[in-house]
C-alpha positions as CSV (number, residue, x, y, z in Angstrom):
1,M,-70.0,98.5,143.6
2,N,-66.4,97.1,143.4
3,A,-64.7,94.4,145.5
4,D,-63.1,97.1,147.6
5,F,-66.4,98.2,149.0
6,H,-68.0,94.7,149.0
7,Y,-65.2,93.1,150.9
8,Y,-63.1,95.6,153.0
9,A,-65.7,98.4,153.6
10,T,-68.1,95.7,154.5
11,Y,-65.6,94.4,157.1
12,C,-65.3,97.9,158.5
13,A,-69.0,98.3,158.8
14,A,-69.5,94.9,160.5
15,I,-66.8,95.8,163.1
16,L,-68.5,99.2,163.8
17,S,-71.7,97.5,164.2
18,G,-70.3,95.4,166.9
19,Y,-69.5,92.0,165.2
20,S,-66.3,90.2,166.1
21,H,-63.4,90.1,163.7
22,E,-64.0,86.6,162.8
23,D,-67.6,87.2,162.1
24,S,-66.8,90.5,160.3
25,V,-64.5,88.5,157.9
26,D,-67.2,85.9,157.3
27,I,-69.7,88.7,156.5
28,A,-67.3,90.5,154.1
29,Y,-66.5,87.1,152.5
30,S,-70.2,86.3,151.9
31,D,-70.8,89.8,150.6
32,R,-68.1,89.6,148.0
33,M,-69.1,86.0,147.2
34,V,-72.2,87.4,145.6
35,D,-70.2,88.7,142.8
36,H,-68.7,85.3,142.2
37,C,-71.3,82.7,142.7
38,T,-71.8,81.7,139.1
39,R,-73.3,78.6,137.5
40,T,-69.8,77.7,136.2
41,L,-68.4,77.8,139.8
42,L,-71.5,76.0,141.3
43,S,-71.2,73.2,138.6
44,I,-67.6,72.7,139.5
45,I,-68.5,72.3,143.3
46,K,-71.6,70.3,142.3
47,A,-73.9,72.7,144.0
48,P,-77.4,73.7,143.1
49,L,-77.1,75.7,139.8
50,N,-80.3,77.8,140.8
51,A,-78.2,79.3,143.7
52,A,-76.3,81.6,141.2
53,T,-76.0,85.0,142.4
54,T,-74.4,86.5,139.2
55,Q,-73.3,85.5,135.8
56,L,-69.9,85.6,134.0
57,Q,-69.7,87.7,130.8
58,L,-69.3,84.3,128.9
59,E,-72.5,83.1,130.5
60,L,-74.4,86.2,129.6
61,M,-73.2,86.0,126.0
62,D,-74.5,82.5,125.8
63,A,-77.8,83.2,127.7
64,R,-81.2,82.9,126.0
65,T,-83.1,86.1,125.4
66,D,-86.6,84.5,125.0
67,L,-89.1,84.9,127.6
68,V,-87.7,81.9,129.9
69,G,-84.1,83.2,129.4
70,L,-84.8,86.8,130.2
71,Q,-86.8,85.6,133.4
72,D,-83.7,83.7,134.5
73,I,-81.5,86.8,134.1
74,T,-84.0,89.0,135.9
75,R,-84.2,86.6,138.7
76,I,-80.4,86.8,139.4
77,W,-79.7,90.5,138.7
78,A,-83.0,92.0,140.4
79,S,-82.5,89.9,143.4
80,F,-78.8,90.6,144.2
81,H,-77.6,93.7,142.4
82,F,-80.5,95.7,141.2
83,L,-83.2,95.4,143.9
84,P,-86.4,97.1,142.8
85,G,-87.2,100.2,144.6
86,D,-91.0,100.4,144.0
87,L,-92.9,97.4,142.4
88,H,-96.0,99.7,142.1
89,A,-94.2,102.9,140.8
90,E,-96.0,104.8,138.1
91,P,-94.0,106.0,135.0
92,P,-93.9,109.9,134.6
93,K,-95.9,109.5,131.4
94,R,-98.7,107.3,130.4
95,S,-97.4,103.9,129.2
96,G,-98.5,100.3,128.6
97,K,-98.1,97.4,130.9
98,R,-95.0,96.1,129.3
99,Y,-93.1,99.4,130.0
100,K,-94.6,99.7,133.4
101,N,-93.3,96.3,134.5
102,K,-89.8,97.1,133.4
103,F,-90.0,100.6,135.0
104,R,-91.1,99.0,138.2
105,L,-87.8,97.1,138.4
106,I,-85.7,100.2,138.6
107,C,-83.3,99.9,141.5
108,K,-83.6,102.5,144.2
109,P,-82.5,102.8,147.9
110,N,-84.9,102.3,150.7
111,G,-87.6,100.4,149.0
112,E,-89.9,97.9,150.6
113,L,-87.8,94.9,149.2
114,L,-84.9,96.3,151.1
115,E,-86.6,96.0,154.3
116,H,-87.6,92.4,153.6
117,T,-84.0,91.6,152.4
118,V,-82.6,92.9,155.9
119,K,-85.3,91.1,157.9
120,L,-84.8,87.9,156.0
121,A,-81.3,87.6,157.4
122,K,-82.4,88.1,160.8
123,D,-81.4,85.1,163.3
124,K,-79.7,83.5,160.3
125,P,-75.9,82.6,159.9
126,V,-73.6,85.4,159.1
127,Q,-73.5,84.3,155.4
128,A,-77.0,85.7,155.1
129,V,-75.9,88.9,156.8
130,G,-73.3,89.1,154.1
131,V,-75.8,88.6,151.2
132,A,-78.1,91.1,152.6
133,M,-75.3,93.7,153.0
134,H,-74.3,93.3,149.3
135,V,-77.9,93.8,148.2
136,L,-78.2,96.9,150.4
137,A,-75.0,98.5,149.1
138,D,-75.9,97.9,145.5
139,T,-79.2,99.8,146.0
140,W,-77.2,102.9,146.4
141,A,-74.6,102.2,143.7
142,H,-76.9,100.8,141.1
143,Q,-79.9,103.0,141.5
144,N,-81.7,104.3,138.4
145,F,-80.9,101.0,136.5
146,A,-82.9,97.9,136.3
147,G,-81.8,94.3,136.6
148,T,-83.4,93.2,133.3
149,P,-82.1,93.8,129.8
150,S,-83.9,96.8,128.4
151,M,-83.3,99.7,126.0
152,V,-86.3,101.7,127.0
153,I,-85.1,101.6,130.7
154,N,-81.2,101.1,130.9
155,N,-80.1,102.9,127.8
156,T,-78.2,106.3,127.8
157,N,-76.7,108.7,125.3
158,N,-73.5,110.5,124.9
159,Y,-74.4,113.2,127.5
160,F,-72.0,112.1,130.3
161,Y,-70.1,114.7,132.3
162,E,-67.8,114.0,135.3
163,L,-68.0,116.5,138.0
164,I,-64.5,117.0,139.4
165,P,-64.1,119.1,142.8
166,E,-62.4,122.3,142.1
167,G,-62.3,125.1,144.5
168,D,-65.7,125.7,145.9
169,G,-67.5,124.0,143.0
170,Y,-67.0,121.4,140.4
171,R,-65.3,121.2,137.0
172,E,-67.3,119.5,134.2
173,V,-65.4,117.1,132.1
174,K,-66.9,115.2,129.1
175,I,-66.7,111.5,129.7
176,N,-65.5,109.4,126.6
177,F,-66.5,105.8,126.5
178,R,-64.9,103.0,124.8
179,H,-65.7,99.3,124.6
180,S,-62.4,97.8,125.3
181,T,-63.1,95.6,128.3
182,S,-59.3,94.7,128.5
183,T,-58.2,98.3,129.0
184,P,-58.3,99.8,132.4
185,D,-60.4,102.9,132.9
186,D,-58.3,106.1,132.5
187,L,-59.0,108.5,135.3
188,E,-56.7,111.2,134.1
189,K,-58.6,111.6,130.7
190,S,-62.0,110.4,132.0
191,I,-62.1,107.7,129.6
192,Y,-64.3,104.7,130.8
193,T,-65.4,101.5,129.3
194,N,-69.1,100.8,128.8
195,S,-71.3,98.3,126.7
196,L,-72.0,98.5,123.1
197,N,-75.1,100.4,121.9
198,T,-77.8,98.4,120.3
199,N,-81.3,99.1,119.2
200,T,-82.6,95.7,120.3
201,E,-84.9,96.1,123.5
202,N,-83.8,93.0,125.2
203,H,-80.0,92.8,124.3
204,I,-77.7,91.7,126.9
205,M,-75.7,94.8,126.5
206,L,-78.6,96.7,128.0
207,L,-78.6,94.8,131.3
208,G,-78.2,97.0,134.4
209,H,-75.8,100.0,134.3
210,G,-73.8,98.4,131.2
211,R,-74.4,101.7,129.2
212,A,-72.9,103.7,132.1
213,G,-69.9,101.4,132.4
214,H,-68.2,101.1,135.8
215,L,-69.2,104.7,136.8
216,P,-71.9,103.4,139.3
217,D,-69.3,101.3,141.0
218,Y,-66.6,103.8,141.8
219,C,-67.0,105.4,145.2
220,F,-65.2,108.7,144.2
221,I,-67.1,109.8,141.2
222,R,-69.8,112.4,140.7
223,Y,-71.3,112.7,137.2
224,K,-74.5,113.7,135.3
225,Y,-76.2,111.8,132.5
226,L,-79.6,111.3,130.8
227,P,-81.3,108.0,131.6
228,A,-83.7,106.6,129.0
229,W,-86.5,105.9,131.5
230,G,-86.4,109.6,132.7
231,E,-87.3,110.9,129.2
232,Y,-83.6,111.9,129.1
233,E,-83.7,114.4,131.7
234,E,-80.5,115.2,133.6
235,I,-79.7,113.0,136.6
236,I,-76.7,114.0,138.9
237,K,-75.2,111.1,140.7
238,D,-73.1,111.9,143.8
239,N,-71.3,108.6,144.6
240,P,-69.3,109.9,147.7
241,S,-72.5,110.8,149.3
242,D,-74.5,107.7,148.3
243,Y,-71.7,105.4,149.3
244,L,-71.5,107.0,152.7
245,H,-75.2,106.5,153.1
246,A,-74.9,102.9,152.2
247,F,-72.0,102.4,154.7
248,C,-74.0,104.0,157.5
249,Q,-77.1,102.1,156.4
250,M,-75.3,98.8,156.6
251,I,-74.2,99.5,160.3
252,T,-77.8,100.4,161.2
253,A,-78.9,97.0,159.5
254,M,-76.1,94.9,161.0
255,K,-76.9,96.4,164.5
256,Y,-80.4,95.2,164.1
257,L,-79.3,91.8,162.7
258,R,-76.9,91.3,165.6
259,G,-79.7,92.0,168.1
260,E,-78.3,95.4,169.4
261,T,-81.4,97.1,168.3
262,D,-85.0,95.8,167.9
263,R,-86.1,97.3,164.6
264,F,-84.8,98.0,161.3
265,E,-86.4,100.9,159.5
266,R,-85.7,102.4,156.1
267,G,-84.0,105.7,155.8
268,Q,-82.0,105.3,158.9
269,Y,-78.2,105.9,159.0
270,D,-75.9,105.6,161.9
271,F,-73.7,108.4,161.3
272,S,-72.6,108.6,164.9
273,A,-70.8,105.3,164.7
274,I,-68.5,106.6,162.1
275,E,-67.9,110.0,163.7
276,P,-64.4,109.1,165.1
277,Y,-63.5,108.1,161.6
278,R,-65.5,110.5,159.4
279,D,-62.6,112.3,158.0
280,E,-60.8,109.0,157.0
281,I,-63.8,107.6,155.5
282,D,-64.5,110.9,153.6
283,R,-60.9,110.7,152.3
284,I,-61.3,107.2,151.0
285,L,-64.6,107.7,149.3
286,N,-63.3,111.0,147.5
287,K,-59.9,109.6,146.5
288,R,-59.7,109.2,142.9
289,Q,-58.5,105.7,142.3
290,L,-59.8,102.5,140.6
291,D,-59.4,100.3,143.6
292,A,-59.8,101.5,147.3
293,S,-59.1,98.1,148.9
294,Q,-55.8,99.1,150.5
295,D,-57.3,102.1,152.1
296,W,-60.4,100.4,153.4
297,K,-58.2,97.4,154.6
298,A,-56.0,99.8,156.5
299,L,-59.1,101.3,158.2
300,G,-60.5,97.9,158.9
301,E,-57.3,96.7,160.6
302,K,-57.2,100.0,162.6
303,L,-60.6,99.4,163.9
304,S,-60.2,95.8,164.9
305,G,-56.5,95.5,165.6
306,Q,-56.5,92.3,163.5
307,A,-55.1,91.4,160.1
308,I,-57.8,91.0,157.5
309,P,-57.1,88.1,155.1
310,D,-57.2,88.4,151.5
311,F,-60.3,87.1,149.7
312,E,-59.7,83.7,148.2
313,L,-62.4,82.3,146.0
314,E,-61.3,78.6,146.4
315,Q,-61.2,78.8,150.3
316,Y,-64.1,76.9,151.2
317,Q,-64.7,74.8,148.0
318,G,-62.8,71.7,149.3
319,E,-64.8,71.8,152.6
320,Y,-68.1,71.8,150.6
321,T,-67.2,69.1,148.1
322,S,-66.0,66.8,150.7
323,A,-68.7,67.2,153.3
324,A,-71.5,64.7,153.8
325,D,-73.7,67.5,155.2
326,K,-73.1,70.1,152.6
327,D,-75.8,72.5,154.2
328,N,-73.6,73.0,157.3
329,T,-70.6,74.1,155.4
330,F,-69.6,77.8,154.9
331,L,-70.7,77.5,151.2
332,G,-73.7,75.5,152.2
333,R,-75.0,78.4,154.5
334,F,-74.1,80.9,151.7
335,I,-76.2,78.9,149.2
336,T,-79.1,78.7,151.6
337,A,-79.2,82.4,152.1
338,A,-78.9,83.1,148.4
339,L,-81.7,80.8,147.5
340,A,-83.9,82.4,150.3
341,Q,-83.0,85.9,148.9
342,K,-83.8,85.0,145.2
343,S,-87.1,83.2,146.2
344,M,-88.2,86.1,148.3
345,V,-87.6,88.9,145.7
346,T,-89.0,86.7,142.8
347,H,-92.1,86.1,145.0
348,H,-92.6,89.7,145.5
349,I,-92.2,90.7,142.0
350,Y,-94.5,88.0,140.9
351,Q,-97.1,88.9,143.5
352,S,-97.1,92.5,142.2
353,G,-98.5,91.3,139.0
354,N,-95.2,91.5,137.2
355,K,-94.0,88.3,135.3
356,L,-90.6,89.7,134.2
357,A,-88.8,87.5,136.8
358,G,-91.0,84.5,136.2
359,Y,-93.5,82.9,138.7
360,S,-93.1,81.6,142.3
361,I,-94.4,78.7,144.1
362,E,-94.9,78.1,147.8
363,A,-92.2,76.0,149.5
364,N,-93.3,73.8,152.3
365,K,-91.9,73.9,155.8
366,K,-89.2,71.3,155.1
367,G,-87.9,73.1,152.2
368,L,-88.5,70.0,149.9
369,L,-89.2,72.1,146.9
370,W,-85.6,73.8,146.8
371,K,-84.4,70.9,144.5
372,L,-87.5,71.2,142.2
373,R,-86.9,74.8,141.3
374,S,-84.3,74.2,138.5
375,L,-86.8,71.8,136.9
376,T,-89.9,74.1,137.2
377,G,-88.2,77.4,136.1
378,G,-90.0,79.3,138.9
379,E,-88.9,80.2,142.4
380,A,-89.9,78.7,145.7
381,H,-91.0,81.0,148.5
382,E,-91.2,79.9,152.1
């Protein structure tokens, strides 16, 4: 998902779930921070590098693609952006263990790991809530792709058609891809940017939804395509519907995290909470635009009656670098939440018998092994 949903839409969902304006801003900030917490940033503020929740393009271009390097990439992207939907899924056709392990990392909504993600944030600071909401939302946007480089899983072909509403149906428009990352996507001509094709199984260009470009991240788009893992059988992706479900599931999850409800169950969506604003939300989700930030911001300010501050990446860096007790700063609490999420996901992948994200080790109650993880290459799990 784009910054518009990960910041302003998250704020709206937090307000509708009952959080205060201040807490909703902090949740939204932490949600969006997941897309900015790179090792480059962490090195600047002298924070644990293993707390990285994403990677810059330059970092990915320099990343190793041997086993250890691929495990490092997978720990980040499977934990925060492509949460596996079923770690024990069986491919539609008989296949070897190597293919099965990659197939089992395909992102889907409402998997067991989603439940663990939400419950992990229970009784934690709001930064953990924001991290969990980022992961939850991305299960809807990024479904059908895996957070590990793979041609046999993530590749697509030229069969891409946008389904544009027209009358009582849809008009099919052939999508044309280009590889110019500096050129904005052209909605009028259905020209979008995607990653270069390659025949190398573990090439970084085949990480996540790179071959589908930004299509999964736009709330308005409906399209059909042929995923490699699905034996190139057609899949129709309806983002307005998926994003609506993500939004309402976030409200459900945050009501649980705030303590309004006692249980979080998968497949539950609080549509009743958005009923007074349903038409407005539907308009935002279906509006053809590259960035819906202003529309979500306007809705959020209408909901709370408060001005929503712009996201400033450097806002909390000074507090963190100058603090004697870094764990109790805003970024310190975010880093703790990120480490816990990555550890939990890696542990479950490892325990399923899948070594693609590396191995996990048990952390003691005092958390003394957090600092050791960058040395061992594994993930501590408490």
